[in-house]
KOLTORSE-319864 format. One record per residue (C-alpha): x negated, z, y negated. Coordinates in nm, 3 decimals, always signed. Example, Ala and Ser with C-alpha at 12.3 -4.5 7.8 and 13.67 -1.06 7.14 Angstrom:
residues 2
- u / w / v
- -1.230 / +0.780 / +0.450 $
- -1.367 / +0.714 / +0.106 $
END
This chain:
residues 457
- u / w / v
- +1.557 / -6.200 / +0.052 $
- +1.578 / -6.303 / -0.307 $
- +1.320 / -6.105 / -0.433 $
- +1.284 / -5.806 / -0.675 $
- +1.246 / -5.849 / -1.040 $
- +0.885 / -5.561 / -1.115 $
- +0.857 / -5.430 / -1.460 $
- +0.507 / -5.538 / -1.540 $
- +0.559 / -5.381 / -1.892 $
- +0.436 / -5.717 / -2.025 $
- +0.877 / -5.826 / -2.029 $
- +0.968 / -5.895 / -2.347 $
- +0.611 / -6.172 / -2.412 $
- +0.799 / -6.490 / -2.569 $
- +0.888 / -6.758 / -2.336 $
- +0.711 / -7.041 / -2.573 $
- +0.386 / -6.839 / -2.542 $
- +0.287 / -6.953 / -2.177 $
- +0.177 / -7.341 / -2.329 $
- +0.128 / -7.480 / -1.957 $
- -0.011 / -7.183 / -1.740 $
- +0.058 / -7.178 / -1.387 $
- +0.224 / -6.894 / -1.270 $
- +0.059 / -6.661 / -1.043 $
- +0.193 / -6.549 / -0.648 $
- -0.105 / -6.301 / -0.490 $
- -0.122 / -6.135 / -0.138 $
- -0.011 / -5.777 / -0.118 $
- +0.065 / -5.513 / +0.162 $
- +0.398 / -5.578 / +0.134 $
- +0.416 / -5.940 / +0.089 $
- +0.338 / -6.073 / -0.269 $
- +0.441 / -6.060 / -0.589 $
- +0.511 / -6.340 / -0.820 $
- +0.394 / -6.345 / -1.220 $
- +0.646 / -6.576 / -1.433 $
- +0.481 / -6.708 / -1.718 $
- +0.812 / -6.730 / -1.961 $
- +0.851 / -6.393 / -2.031 $
- +0.526 / -6.232 / -1.785 $
- +0.723 / -6.032 / -1.572 $
- +0.648 / -5.938 / -1.223 $
- +0.875 / -5.972 / -0.884 $
- +0.871 / -5.881 / -0.549 $
- +0.836 / -5.999 / -0.180 $
- +0.930 / -5.955 / +0.129 $
- +0.686 / -6.015 / +0.436 $
- +1.003 / -6.324 / +0.541 $
- +1.062 / -6.422 / +0.094 $
- +0.673 / -6.451 / +0.089 $
- +0.621 / -6.647 / +0.405 $
- +0.868 / -6.863 / +0.253 $
- +0.702 / -6.950 / -0.034 $
- +0.433 / -7.066 / +0.102 $
- +0.624 / -7.254 / +0.244 $
- +0.678 / -7.421 / -0.076 $
- +0.326 / -7.471 / -0.177 $
- +0.308 / -7.722 / +0.151 $
- +0.652 / -7.910 / +0.152 $
- +1.032 / -7.885 / +0.010 $
- +1.182 / -7.615 / +0.134 $
- +1.474 / -7.841 / +0.213 $
- +1.277 / -7.989 / +0.516 $
- +1.126 / -7.628 / +0.585 $
- +1.393 / -7.468 / +0.720 $
- +1.416 / -7.530 / +1.099 $
- +1.076 / -7.388 / +1.060 $
- +1.194 / -7.051 / +0.917 $
- +1.527 / -7.016 / +1.097 $
- +1.391 / -6.988 / +1.393 $
- +1.067 / -6.776 / +1.286 $
- +1.277 / -6.541 / +1.113 $
- +1.590 / -6.584 / +1.251 $
- +1.793 / -6.633 / +0.891 $
- +2.137 / -6.851 / +0.886 $
- +2.171 / -7.133 / +0.677 $
- +2.434 / -6.991 / +0.414 $
- +2.167 / -6.733 / +0.336 $
- +1.898 / -6.947 / +0.384 $
- +2.085 / -7.165 / +0.073 $
- +2.153 / -6.897 / -0.144 $
- +1.767 / -6.827 / -0.169 $
- +1.690 / -7.168 / -0.252 $
- +2.002 / -7.138 / -0.529 $
- +1.881 / -6.827 / -0.709 $
- +1.438 / -6.925 / -0.710 $
- +1.555 / -7.256 / -0.825 $
- +1.773 / -6.996 / -1.096 $
- +1.432 / -6.777 / -1.189 $
- +1.246 / -7.094 / -1.248 $
- +1.037 / -7.027 / -0.874 $
- +1.047 / -7.365 / -0.737 $
- +1.164 / -7.656 / -0.869 $
- +1.434 / -7.879 / -0.801 $
- +1.252 / -8.062 / -0.541 $
- +1.247 / -7.681 / -0.340 $
- +0.827 / -7.713 / -0.407 $
- +0.651 / -7.425 / -0.537 $
- +0.328 / -7.442 / -0.783 $
- +0.261 / -7.153 / -0.834 $
- -0.136 / -7.056 / -0.819 $
- -0.271 / -6.858 / -0.492 $
- -0.425 / -6.596 / -0.558 $
- -0.525 / -6.417 / -0.138 $
- -0.646 / -6.097 / -0.259 $
- -0.772 / -5.822 / +0.025 $
- -0.458 / -5.525 / +0.022 $
- -0.452 / -5.216 / -0.310 $
- -0.488 / -4.908 / -0.099 $
- -0.219 / -4.690 / -0.181 $
- -0.110 / -4.894 / -0.494 $
- -0.091 / -5.296 / -0.538 $
- -0.424 / -5.521 / -0.542 $
- -0.476 / -5.562 / -0.920 $
- -0.294 / -5.393 / -1.174 $
- +0.055 / -5.539 / -1.325 $
- -0.149 / -5.486 / -1.663 $
- -0.460 / -5.316 / -1.789 $
- -0.549 / -5.198 / -2.099 $
- -0.831 / -5.280 / -2.229 $
- -0.917 / -5.089 / -2.538 $
- -1.198 / -5.280 / -2.755 $
- -1.321 / -4.959 / -2.946 $
- -1.247 / -4.636 / -3.031 $
- -1.322 / -4.703 / -3.474 $
- -1.027 / -4.757 / -3.698 $
- -0.987 / -4.785 / -4.062 $
- -0.667 / -4.539 / -4.013 $
- -0.667 / -4.137 / -3.922 $
- -0.342 / -4.142 / -3.808 $
- -0.208 / -3.725 / -3.721 $
- -0.011 / -3.881 / -3.456 $
- -0.218 / -4.096 / -3.240 $
- -0.331 / -4.033 / -2.910 $
- -0.681 / -4.192 / -2.912 $
- -0.905 / -3.997 / -3.040 $
- -1.048 / -4.254 / -3.322 $
- -1.427 / -4.304 / -3.423 $
- -1.513 / -4.347 / -3.835 $
- -1.759 / -4.629 / -3.696 $
- -1.826 / -4.831 / -3.429 $
- -1.973 / -4.718 / -3.076 $
- -2.263 / -4.828 / -2.974 $
- -2.182 / -4.873 / -2.615 $
- -1.933 / -5.032 / -2.702 $
- -1.825 / -5.348 / -2.354 $
- -1.996 / -5.645 / -2.561 $
- -1.862 / -5.957 / -2.594 $
- -2.035 / -6.064 / -2.260 $
- -1.905 / -5.796 / -2.048 $
- -1.565 / -5.818 / -2.152 $
- -1.537 / -6.175 / -2.108 $
- -1.694 / -6.105 / -1.754 $
- -1.412 / -5.895 / -1.721 $
- -1.186 / -6.103 / -1.785 $
- -1.283 / -6.380 / -1.548 $
- -1.218 / -6.138 / -1.284 $
- -0.853 / -6.031 / -1.409 $
- -0.794 / -6.439 / -1.375 $
- -0.946 / -6.418 / -1.070 $
- -0.736 / -6.143 / -0.886 $
- -0.399 / -6.270 / -1.054 $
- -0.351 / -5.996 / -1.338 $
- -0.308 / -6.228 / -1.608 $
- -0.145 / -5.902 / -1.808 $
- -0.385 / -5.732 / -2.087 $
- -0.279 / -5.522 / -2.361 $
- -0.612 / -5.530 / -2.613 $
- -0.578 / -5.213 / -2.770 $
- -0.807 / -4.986 / -2.993 $
- -0.913 / -4.811 / -3.212 $
- -0.803 / -5.055 / -3.416 $
- -0.934 / -5.390 / -3.213 $
- -0.915 / -5.625 / -3.544 $
- -1.221 / -5.383 / -3.686 $
- -1.473 / -5.562 / -3.388 $
- -1.596 / -5.904 / -3.622 $
- -1.638 / -6.052 / -3.287 $
- -1.266 / -6.017 / -3.226 $
- -1.177 / -6.345 / -3.239 $
- -1.478 / -6.387 / -3.007 $
- -1.327 / -6.172 / -2.787 $
- -0.966 / -6.348 / -2.785 $
- -1.205 / -6.762 / -2.701 $
- -1.240 / -6.484 / -2.341 $
- -0.905 / -6.467 / -2.349 $
- -0.757 / -6.820 / -2.342 $
- -1.009 / -6.947 / -2.182 $
- -0.980 / -6.708 / -1.896 $
- -0.618 / -6.792 / -1.968 $
- -0.501 / -6.381 / -1.986 $
- -0.122 / -6.266 / -2.103 $
- -0.273 / -6.051 / -2.427 $
- -0.066 / -5.812 / -2.579 $
- -0.259 / -5.635 / -2.887 $
- -0.190 / -5.310 / -3.061 $
- -0.268 / -5.327 / -3.425 $
- -0.205 / -5.122 / -3.771 $
- -0.207 / -5.498 / -3.931 $
- -0.330 / -5.359 / -4.203 $
- -0.642 / -5.556 / -4.108 $
- -0.387 / -5.958 / -4.086 $
- -0.491 / -6.206 / -4.325 $
- -0.401 / -6.557 / -4.353 $
- -0.602 / -6.703 / -4.211 $
- -0.710 / -6.481 / -3.843 $
- -0.288 / -6.420 / -3.835 $
- -0.338 / -6.847 / -3.770 $
- -0.622 / -6.789 / -3.562 $
- -0.469 / -6.555 / -3.317 $
- -0.177 / -6.722 / -3.256 $
- -0.435 / -7.037 / -3.163 $
- -0.597 / -6.830 / -2.879 $
- -0.245 / -6.724 / -2.756 $
- -0.206 / -6.429 / -2.770 $
- +0.138 / -6.366 / -2.661 $
- +0.253 / -6.056 / -2.846 $
- +0.195 / -5.836 / -3.161 $
- +0.305 / -5.508 / -3.144 $
- +0.254 / -5.347 / -3.495 $
- +0.248 / -4.988 / -3.524 $
- +0.545 / -4.854 / -3.822 $
- +0.598 / -4.516 / -3.852 $
- +0.908 / -4.545 / -4.143 $
- +1.114 / -4.821 / -4.304 $
- +0.963 / -4.732 / -4.614 $
- +0.634 / -4.586 / -4.787 $
- +0.693 / -4.237 / -4.844 $
- +0.819 / -4.167 / -4.413 $
- +0.476 / -4.418 / -4.272 $
- +0.211 / -4.276 / -4.509 $
- +0.325 / -3.901 / -4.372 $
- +0.153 / -4.038 / -4.064 $
- -0.075 / -4.308 / -4.133 $
- -0.220 / -4.259 / -4.559 $
- -0.092 / -4.357 / -4.899 $
- -0.072 / -4.729 / -4.928 $
- -0.091 / -4.794 / -4.570 $
- +0.268 / -4.924 / -4.550 $
- +0.183 / -5.205 / -4.800 $
- -0.124 / -5.317 / -4.643 $
- +0.070 / -5.357 / -4.307 $
- +0.406 / -5.500 / -4.415 $
- +0.142 / -5.793 / -4.578 $
- +0.004 / -5.797 / -4.228 $
- +0.308 / -5.830 / -4.048 $
- +0.409 / -6.081 / -4.292 $
- +0.093 / -6.309 / -4.189 $
- +0.165 / -6.327 / -3.847 $
- +0.511 / -6.392 / -3.871 $
- +0.419 / -6.694 / -4.115 $
- +0.208 / -6.789 / -3.882 $
- +0.458 / -6.909 / -3.626 $
- +0.362 / -6.648 / -3.343 $
- +0.623 / -6.595 / -3.075 $
- +0.672 / -6.220 / -3.021 $
- +0.607 / -5.952 / -3.328 $
- +0.772 / -5.632 / -3.296 $
- +0.769 / -5.308 / -3.474 $
- +0.611 / -5.000 / -3.223 $
- +0.786 / -4.645 / -3.397 $
- +0.681 / -4.381 / -3.215 $
- +0.950 / -4.111 / -3.288 $
- +0.866 / -3.789 / -3.462 $
- +1.037 / -3.486 / -3.695 $
- +0.982 / -3.719 / -3.978 $
- +1.128 / -4.005 / -3.875 $
- +1.394 / -3.955 / -3.596 $
- +1.657 / -3.941 / -3.878 $
- +1.594 / -4.279 / -4.021 $
- +1.570 / -4.498 / -3.759 $
- +1.861 / -4.687 / -3.820 $
- +1.700 / -4.765 / -4.186 $
- +1.467 / -4.983 / -3.982 $
- +1.732 / -5.276 / -3.878 $
- +1.719 / -5.424 / -4.227 $
- +1.363 / -5.428 / -4.189 $
- +1.307 / -5.568 / -3.934 $
- +1.584 / -5.824 / -4.017 $
- +1.387 / -5.918 / -4.344 $
- +1.070 / -5.954 / -4.219 $
- +1.207 / -6.137 / -3.882 $
- +1.019 / -5.988 / -3.658 $
- +1.102 / -6.042 / -3.262 $
- +1.264 / -5.695 / -3.222 $
- +1.184 / -5.274 / -3.260 $
- +1.053 / -5.106 / -3.019 $
- +1.140 / -4.657 / -3.053 $
- +0.879 / -4.474 / -2.825 $
- +0.872 / -4.061 / -2.806 $
- +0.504 / -3.892 / -2.969 $
- +0.260 / -3.854 / -2.655 $
- +0.025 / -3.480 / -2.780 $
- -0.335 / -3.607 / -2.693 $
- -0.636 / -3.772 / -2.901 $
- -0.635 / -3.770 / -3.249 $
- -0.231 / -3.602 / -3.187 $
- -0.410 / -3.279 / -2.932 $
- -0.302 / -3.005 / -3.142 $
- -0.051 / -3.194 / -3.359 $
- +0.244 / -2.934 / -3.190 $
- +0.450 / -3.028 / -3.538 $
- +0.497 / -3.415 / -3.354 $
- +0.650 / -3.272 / -3.078 $
- +1.037 / -3.391 / -3.069 $
- +1.256 / -3.221 / -2.774 $
- +1.372 / -3.512 / -2.589 $
- +1.738 / -3.413 / -2.621 $
- +1.746 / -3.493 / -2.965 $
- +1.564 / -3.829 / -2.889 $
- +1.825 / -3.901 / -2.582 $
- +2.051 / -3.834 / -2.841 $
- +1.994 / -4.004 / -3.149 $
- +1.915 / -4.301 / -2.895 $
- +2.275 / -4.386 / -2.827 $
- +2.393 / -4.283 / -3.162 $
- +2.193 / -4.533 / -3.289 $
- +2.185 / -4.815 / -3.074 $
- +2.604 / -4.814 / -3.113 $
- +2.554 / -4.836 / -3.509 $
- +2.297 / -5.148 / -3.439 $
- +2.383 / -5.427 / -3.616 $
- +2.382 / -5.731 / -3.414 $
- +2.296 / -5.930 / -3.666 $
- +1.945 / -5.682 / -3.680 $
- +1.671 / -5.811 / -3.430 $
- +1.693 / -5.562 / -3.084 $
- +1.678 / -5.193 / -3.122 $
- +1.444 / -5.056 / -2.739 $
- +1.406 / -4.684 / -2.689 $
- +1.144 / -4.642 / -2.398 $
- +1.145 / -4.329 / -2.210 $
- +0.863 / -4.281 / -2.142 $
- +0.907 / -4.212 / -1.756 $
- +0.766 / -4.487 / -1.547 $
- +0.987 / -4.797 / -1.388 $
- +0.912 / -4.779 / -1.003 $
- +0.874 / -5.100 / -0.852 $
- +1.102 / -5.204 / -0.565 $
- +1.177 / -4.967 / -0.251 $
- +1.017 / -5.169 / -0.020 $
- +0.681 / -5.249 / -0.202 $
- +0.592 / -4.837 / -0.220 $
- +0.378 / -4.881 / -0.482 $
- +0.444 / -4.571 / -0.660 $
- +0.388 / -4.255 / -0.532 $
- +0.633 / -3.999 / -0.491 $
- +0.473 / -3.806 / -0.762 $
- +0.340 / -3.936 / -1.037 $
- +0.354 / -4.246 / -1.322 $
- +0.239 / -4.583 / -1.305 $
- -0.176 / -4.489 / -1.384 $
- -0.416 / -4.581 / -1.082 $
- -0.126 / -4.776 / -0.923 $
- +0.028 / -5.044 / -1.117 $
- -0.172 / -5.013 / -1.468 $
- -0.527 / -4.967 / -1.544 $
- -0.743 / -4.893 / -1.835 $
- -1.024 / -5.021 / -1.952 $
- -1.223 / -4.742 / -2.226 $
- -1.477 / -4.859 / -2.499 $
- -1.760 / -4.844 / -2.309 $
- -1.672 / -4.977 / -1.975 $
- -1.438 / -4.672 / -1.813 $
- -1.205 / -4.819 / -1.513 $
- -0.981 / -4.550 / -1.548 $
- -0.540 / -4.514 / -1.490 $
- -0.491 / -4.397 / -1.863 $
- -0.751 / -4.382 / -2.111 $
- -0.693 / -4.055 / -2.244 $
- -0.773 / -3.845 / -1.872 $
- -1.139 / -4.064 / -1.868 $
- -1.410 / -3.861 / -1.728 $
- -1.758 / -3.881 / -1.610 $
- -1.631 / -3.887 / -1.275 $
- -1.542 / -4.273 / -1.372 $
- -1.707 / -4.609 / -1.198 $
- -1.789 / -4.834 / -1.510 $
- -1.830 / -5.177 / -1.585 $
- -2.200 / -5.097 / -1.637 $
- -2.232 / -5.031 / -1.235 $
- -1.880 / -5.222 / -1.045 $
- -1.725 / -5.524 / -1.094 $
- -1.381 / -5.457 / -1.198 $
- -1.174 / -5.570 / -0.841 $
- -1.455 / -5.276 / -0.675 $
- -1.362 / -5.041 / -0.915 $
- -0.940 / -5.088 / -0.889 $
- -0.966 / -5.056 / -0.472 $
- -1.233 / -4.787 / -0.414 $
- -1.331 / -4.602 / -0.721 $
- -1.243 / -4.212 / -0.631 $
- -1.065 / -4.107 / -0.995 $
- -0.825 / -4.386 / -0.931 $
- -0.768 / -4.320 / -0.580 $
- -0.689 / -3.914 / -0.648 $
- -0.384 / -4.079 / -0.882 $
- -0.267 / -4.237 / -0.588 $
- -0.268 / -3.937 / -0.318 $
- -0.125 / -3.606 / -0.602 $
- +0.020 / -3.296 / -0.415 $
- +0.317 / -3.260 / -0.744 $
- +0.459 / -2.889 / -0.785 $
- +0.667 / -2.669 / -0.582 $
- +0.889 / -2.717 / -0.952 $
- +0.891 / -3.072 / -0.931 $
- +0.992 / -3.068 / -0.586 $
- +1.278 / -2.880 / -0.601 $
- +1.408 / -3.069 / -0.869 $
- +1.710 / -3.325 / -0.873 $
- +1.535 / -3.576 / -1.051 $
- +1.249 / -3.598 / -0.946 $
- +1.314 / -3.936 / -0.794 $
- +1.355 / -4.053 / -1.104 $
- +1.070 / -3.911 / -1.348 $
- +0.864 / -3.826 / -1.043 $
- +0.706 / -3.603 / -1.273 $
- +0.678 / -3.825 / -1.605 $
- +0.356 / -3.974 / -1.741 $
- -0.014 / -3.709 / -1.667 $
- -0.131 / -3.711 / -2.025 $
- +0.162 / -3.544 / -2.119 $
- +0.092 / -3.296 / -1.869 $
- -0.267 / -3.262 / -1.940 $
- -0.165 / -3.260 / -2.308 $
- -0.017 / -2.938 / -2.307 $
- -0.286 / -2.731 / -2.110 $
- -0.164 / -2.831 / -1.751 $
- -0.296 / -3.014 / -1.488 $
- -0.256 / -3.309 / -1.306 $
- -0.011 / -3.191 / -1.084 $
- +0.154 / -3.056 / -1.357 $
- +0.513 / -3.129 / -1.489 $
- +0.539 / -3.348 / -1.808 $
- +0.725 / -3.145 / -2.055 $
- +0.872 / -3.497 / -2.164 $
- +1.050 / -3.505 / -1.823 $
- +1.444 / -3.431 / -1.765 $
- +1.390 / -3.077 / -1.569 $
- +1.555 / -2.837 / -1.395 $
- +1.998 / -2.941 / -1.474 $
- +1.895 / -3.206 / -1.714 $
- +2.095 / -3.486 / -1.605 $
- +1.826 / -3.766 / -1.634 $
- +2.005 / -4.015 / -1.894 $
- +1.760 / -4.220 / -2.065 $
- +1.828 / -4.387 / -2.399 $
- +1.900 / -4.804 / -2.265 $
- +1.786 / -5.128 / -2.404 $
- +2.075 / -5.392 / -2.408 $
- +2.150 / -5.310 / -2.055 $
- +1.804 / -5.340 / -1.882 $
- +1.613 / -5.093 / -1.706 $
- +1.372 / -4.936 / -1.935 $
- +0.963 / -4.928 / -1.944 $
- +0.712 / -4.787 / -1.986 $
- +0.431 / -4.975 / -2.217 $
END
């Protein structure tokens, strides 16, 4: 009855950045989810654990044992082991009490009561034109972008739901002149934000402002360890601009700055060279991710790389990665399910619409940005909580039928058909296999990261 880890895709946020924001606990149909601020992780509790948590908010759990034993039949040894484990995890204090804030959400329909992670596209405008970008970027900002007031209202909804983990994305989010005003809402509503940026617009001044606004993680796109490799995908002069932006973030005291590398045939043989670069920059880690064919990269077949090549290269790079360099994480691109008793992840499909949501730049609420549809509910007509619970397009993500190929594959239990966007990017349907998935006789082996299960960003 200890409580099981439930990947939020946000794991790895800096410890120091929690800054006195309380942990959260929210009710779920299976029991509850405990959100631990120090590392931005969710932990699934069954009904008995949830009842025990509520007792911990009212009294010391040492005194609560007789009543809990009568209700659930727990023996003293198992109870003591649970209390020790919960103290070690930070769920309760030395007095065996919990100070986490409670969110009493109505149960979700075949999904969590609120997302574990919410991607917020601030804009589709970008100052770069990267040939491998999975977003259909624009040269100029759209008049349909959500306003600062609308974004602040969204942030308030997420705080009320106990869904504090957000990813601020684009386009390039920093291209908005009101970007720092948007961050005021992030801080006001105690959200734990990750900023995805190309870093070319980062200055010493706005780096300090972002750190002061408590942005917890900076995920910087860097697709080569040198100018030639990076600029093959992102354009001339962009490497130096990105490096300067990273240096500003590190100098400003950002807790977690990591390099995000999209794997393509153009950089797959240069991965080991990121180690000395990461060390010299003082970043926290290097994250390698598979290419996803959508958006600007919809027709970019020359960027695709075979899964087996990536897995083999990842194992080779990991085995020789220097111990004094920031760690290297290889994200497989397959969904990581929550513990089975939660029944949060459907038999077929990814985390979109069940534990992950995307708000597009113009307010669509969807499972993932590239699947945006005119049938989506938007924040112009509905509140976020209502859309998450009842929007037909989101509900459709939760009841995908899959296909005969996947249903007879021995790997379906581990990959669940994979990423829906990659399937659509190859001209397939939401019920078809992800072309990246380990299908048929291929072993579902994946690159590992310091002994951790892989998660999907």
